[in-house]
C-alpha positions in Angstrom: 71.1 103.6 118.8 72.6 101.4 121.5 72.1 97.9 121.9 71.9 95.8 125.1 71.6 92.1 125.0 70.8 90.7 128.6 71.2 87.1 129.5 69.9 85.5 126.3 69.4 81.8 126.0 68.1 79.9 123.0 67.7 76.3 122.4 66.8 74.4 119.3 65.5 70.9 120.9 68.4 69.8 122.9 70.7 71.9 121.4 71.9 75.2 123.1 72.6 77.7 120.5 72.9 80.7 123.0 73.8 80.3 126.7 73.4 83.0 128.9 74.8 85.6 126.5 75.2 89.6 127.4 76.5 92.3 125.2 76.6 95.9 125.1 77.0 97.8 121.6 77.2 101.6 121.8 75.6 103.9 119.6 77.4 104.3 116.2 79.7 101.3 116.6 80.5 98.6 114.1 80.8 95.2 115.7 81.7 91.8 114.4 80.3 88.6 115.8 83.1 86.2 114.9 82.9 82.4 115.3 82.9 79.0 113.6 79.8 77.7 111.9 77.2 76.6 114.6 78.4 78.8 117.4 75.3 80.9 117.8 76.5 84.1 116.0 73.7 84.2 113.3 71.0 83.2 116.1 72.2 86.0 118.3 71.9 88.4 115.1 68.2 87.2 114.4 67.1 87.5 118.0 68.4 91.2 117.9 66.3 91.6 114.8 63.3 89.9 116.2 63.3 87.3 113.5 63.9 84.7 116.4 62.5 84.6 119.9 64.8 84.1 122.8 63.8 81.3 125.3 64.9 83.8 128.1 66.5 87.1 128.4 66.0 90.6 127.0 67.0 93.0 124.2 67.0 96.7 124.7 67.3 99.5 122.3 68.6 102.6 123.5 67.6 101.5 127.2 64.0 100.5 126.3 62.9 96.9 126.3 62.4 95.6 122.8 62.1 92.0 123.5 58.4 91.6 122.7 58.4 94.1 119.8 57.7 92.9 116.4 60.5 93.0 113.5 58.8 96.2 112.0 58.7 97.9 115.3 62.3 97.5 116.0 63.4 99.9 113.2 66.1 97.4 112.2 67.7 97.1 108.5 68.7 93.5 107.8 71.1 92.4 105.0 71.0 88.7 104.3 74.1 86.5 102.7 72.3 85.8 99.6 71.0 89.3 98.8 67.4 88.1 98.8 66.3 90.6 96.1 63.3 90.6 94.2 64.2 89.0 90.7 61.2 90.6 88.8 61.9 94.1 90.1 64.4 96.7 89.0 67.2 97.8 91.1 65.1 101.0 91.8 62.0 99.1 92.8 63.9 96.8 95.2 65.3 99.7 97.0 61.9 101.3 97.0 60.1 98.4 98.4 60.5 99.0 102.1 59.2 102.6 101.5 56.3 101.5 99.3 54.9 98.9 101.6 54.6 101.4 104.6 51.3 102.2 106.1 49.4 104.8 104.1 50.0 107.6 107.0 53.9 107.3 107.1 54.3 106.5 103.5 56.5 108.9 101.5 55.2 110.6 98.5 56.4 109.1 95.0 58.6 112.1 94.5 60.1 111.7 97.9 60.5 108.0 97.3 62.4 108.7 94.1 64.7 111.2 95.7 65.5 108.8 98.6 66.1 105.9 96.2 68.3 107.9 94.1 70.2 109.2 96.9 70.8 105.9 98.4 72.0 104.3 94.8 74.5 107.3 94.6 75.7 106.4 98.2 76.5 102.7 97.1 77.8 104.1 93.7 75.3 102.3 91.6 73.0 105.1 90.3 73.5 104.2 86.9 72.1 100.6 87.5 68.5 101.8 88.7 66.8 100.4 85.6 68.6 96.8 85.5 67.3 93.7 87.2 69.1 91.7 89.9 70.2 88.8 87.4 72.1 91.4 85.2 74.3 92.4 88.1 77.4 90.9 89.6 77.5 89.5 93.0 79.1 92.6 94.7 76.6 94.8 93.0 73.7 92.8 94.2 75.1 93.1 97.8 75.5 96.9 97.6 71.6 97.0 96.4 70.6 94.8 99.2 72.6 97.3 101.6 70.7 100.2 99.8 67.5 98.5 100.3 68.1 98.0 104.1 69.1 101.7 104.5 66.1 102.8 102.6 63.7 102.6 105.5 66.2 104.7 107.6 66.8 102.1 110.3 68.3 103.0 113.7 70.3 99.8 113.5 71.9 97.8 110.6 72.3 94.1 110.8 74.4 92.0 108.4 74.5 88.3 108.3 77.5 87.1 106.5 77.1 89.8 104.1 80.2 89.0 101.9 79.8 85.2 102.2 78.7 84.4 98.8 81.4 86.6 97.1 84.9 85.6 95.8 87.9 86.7 97.8 88.8 89.8 95.7 85.4 91.4 95.6 84.8 90.5 99.2 88.2 92.4 100.1 86.9 95.4 98.1 83.6 95.4 99.7 84.4 95.3 103.3 86.6 98.2 102.9 83.9 99.9 101.1 81.4 99.0 104.1 84.0 100.6 106.5 84.2 103.7 104.6 80.3 103.8 104.4 79.9 103.2 108.0 82.4 106.0 109.0 80.1 108.4 106.8 76.7 107.2 108.3 77.5 106.2 111.9 74.8 103.8 112.0 75.0 101.2 114.9 76.0 98.2 113.1 76.4 94.5 113.6 77.7 91.9 111.1 78.1 88.2 111.6 81.3 86.5 110.0 83.4 83.5 110.5 86.4 85.1 108.5 88.8 86.4 111.1 90.7 88.9 108.6 87.4 90.4 107.7 86.4 91.0 111.4 89.7 92.4 112.3 90.0 94.7 109.4 86.4 96.2 109.5 85.1 96.1 113.0 85.5 98.7 115.9 85.0 95.8 118.2 85.1 92.1 117.8 83.0 89.5 119.7 84.3 86.0 119.7 81.7 83.4 120.1 82.2 79.7 120.8 79.7 76.9 121.6 76.8 79.5 122.3 79.1 81.7 124.8 80.9 84.9 124.2 84.7 84.1 124.7 86.0 87.6 124.4 85.1 91.1 123.4 87.6 93.7 122.7 89.3 95.9 119.7 90.8 93.9 116.8 94.2 94.6 118.1 93.3 93.4 121.7 91.7 90.2 120.7 94.5 89.5 118.5 97.4 90.4 120.8 95.8 89.4 124.0 93.5 86.3 123.5 92.0 85.2 126.9 91.7 81.5 126.0 93.3 78.9 123.7 90.2 79.1 121.6 90.5 82.7 120.8 94.4 82.2 120.2 93.6 79.3 117.7 90.7 80.8 115.9 92.4 84.2 115.3 95.2 83.1 112.8 97.7 80.3 112.5 99.3 79.2 115.6 101.9 76.7 116.7 100.9 74.6 119.9 103.4 73.0 122.1 102.9 70.8 125.3 104.2 72.5 128.5 104.3 72.3 132.1 104.1 75.2 134.7 105.8 75.2 138.1 105.9 78.0 140.4 105.7 80.8 137.8 107.8 79.0 135.2 106.9 77.3 131.9 109.1 74.7 130.4 108.8 73.8 126.6 111.5 71.4 125.9 114.7 72.9 126.9 113.1 76.4 126.9 112.2 77.9 130.2 109.7 80.9 130.4 109.2 83.3 133.4 105.4 84.0 133.6 103.5 86.7 135.3 100.7 84.6 136.3 100.4 81.0 137.8 103.0 81.6 140.5 101.8 79.1 142.9 101.2 76.6 140.1 102.9 72.9 140.9 104.0 70.8 138.0 100.8 71.6 136.1 100.3 70.6 132.4 99.9 73.3 130.1 99.7 74.5 126.4 102.0 76.9 124.8 101.1 79.1 121.7 103.2 80.9 119.3 102.4 82.6 115.9 104.3 81.6 113.0 105.7 85.0 112.6 107.3 84.7 116.1 109.3 81.8 115.2 112.9 82.9 114.8 115.2 80.8 112.7 118.9 80.5 112.7 121.4 78.0 110.9 123.8 78.0 114.1 122.9 77.3 117.8 123.1 80.4 119.9 125.2 80.3 122.9 123.2 80.5 126.2 119.7 80.5 124.4 117.9 77.4 124.4 115.7 76.4 121.4 114.8 73.6 119.2 116.7 71.8 116.6 114.5 71.1 113.5 114.5 70.0 109.9 113.1 72.3 107.3 110.5 69.9 105.5 108.6 72.4 103.3 109.1 75.7 101.8 106.4 77.9 100.0 107.0 81.4 98.9 103.9 83.6 98.5 104.0 87.5 97.9 106.3 89.1 100.5 106.4 86.1 102.8 108.0 82.7 102.8 105.9 80.0 104.8 108.1 77.0 106.3 107.1 73.7 107.8 109.7 72.3 110.2 109.7 69.3 112.1 111.6 69.1 115.4 114.3 66.5 115.6 113.5 65.6 119.3 109.7 65.1 118.6 107.3 64.3 115.7 105.4 67.7 115.9 105.4 70.1 113.0 106.2 73.7 113.3 104.9 76.4 111.0 107.0 79.6 110.6 106.9 82.7 108.6 109.6 84.7 107.2 110.0 87.7 105.2 111.5 87.3 101.7 114.6 89.4 102.7 115.2 87.2 105.8 114.7 83.8 103.7 117.2 84.9 101.1 119.7 86.0 104.0 119.4 82.4 105.5 119.4 80.6 102.0 117.4 77.8 103.4 116.8 74.7 101.5 114.4 71.7 102.1 116.1 68.9 104.3 118.3 71.5 106.0 118.9 71.4 109.8 118.2 74.7 111.6 117.5 76.2 115.3 114.3 77.8 116.0 113.6 80.3 119.0 110.1 81.1 119.8 109.1 84.6 120.7 106.1 86.1 122.5 105.1 82.7 123.8 101.6 82.7 125.4 100.9 79.7 128.0 97.6 78.6 129.1 96.8 76.0 131.9 95.2 72.7 130.9 91.5 72.9 132.1 
C-alpha cells in the first residue's frame, strides 16, 4: 500500500514540530525517517498511524484520504521502541492479542489464531519461546516478538519508532540486518524512525532526512551520502571536516587551494563553507610540487580495526582536521605524533553561506 503525506503541519503550543511536510512512499518500500532528536520524525510517524492529529494537511493510503480515519481503520502495524509487551501474558498470547480483540464477526477461530501465531513466531525465529513471558526474554527477543505482534493483524503498512533504540550496539546490528531480510520476504510498505545514520543507510531503500520540522532531502542511501543537498545533511551523515572558504566567479578558495566549481559561476567574493570527509583527506610526508595543500601537525593517532583515525592541526590556523587512513597506508607513512605532514583534500563540497 502506498502512503502519501500532503502539506502536513503540526504545532505543540508555540513549537512547530512539522512545517508543511509532503512525502510519497511507494508500495513495498522500506523508508527511514532520519534526523536528530526533536526534528519531527516521530511526530510524522504517529500522524501517519493516526496516533496524532495534524493541524492541517492530509494522509492518503493507496490514493484514499485516511486523514480522519481512526487508528483501527488504517490497517497499520506499529512497533514501539520499548516493546510495549504485556508482562503478564505469554509470548503466544502477546502475539495473539490483536487477533483476539477483533470484533466477533471478523475474529478468527481459535485454531486459526493458533496457526497464525505459530507461523509468525517461526517467521521471527522464536517459535520455541511461545510459553515464555516477556521478562524472561532478552531485549532483541522482545523486539522481535513486538514485531510479530504488529504483523499478526496483517497490516497493510508497518511503522516502527526507533525499533532498536533500546538495544546494545551488537544486537542492533544483528536485528537491523534481520529486519532487512524480513522486509525482502514480506514486501510490506514500512517506515521506521531512527537517529542512527548507519542504521538508515544500511537498512532503508530510501532515506528521508528531517531537520527542524522540514524535509531536507529524500533519496537512496548512496545518493544522500554522496550528494547531500545542504550543509546539515552533509554534517549529519557521518564525520566531516569544515573549512572556511570564499567563492568568486566559479572558483572556491580554501587557504592556498583553488577549486573549480560547476555551480555559483556568477558569484562574486561570497563567503562559503567547504566540507571534506575524513577518508578524503590524503596525507603525504613531502610537499607535492604544483599541488597546493595544507601543512599540519599530527596531534592524535587512534587505531581501530582496519582504520587509523588521526587528528591534525593546521600550522597556519588553529582548526583541527580529522583524517582516516587504512592500516596499510598508515604503516607505509610511519606517522608519529608531533610529526609535520602535508594534507590534500579530495572530493571537496562547497556551500555558499546563507
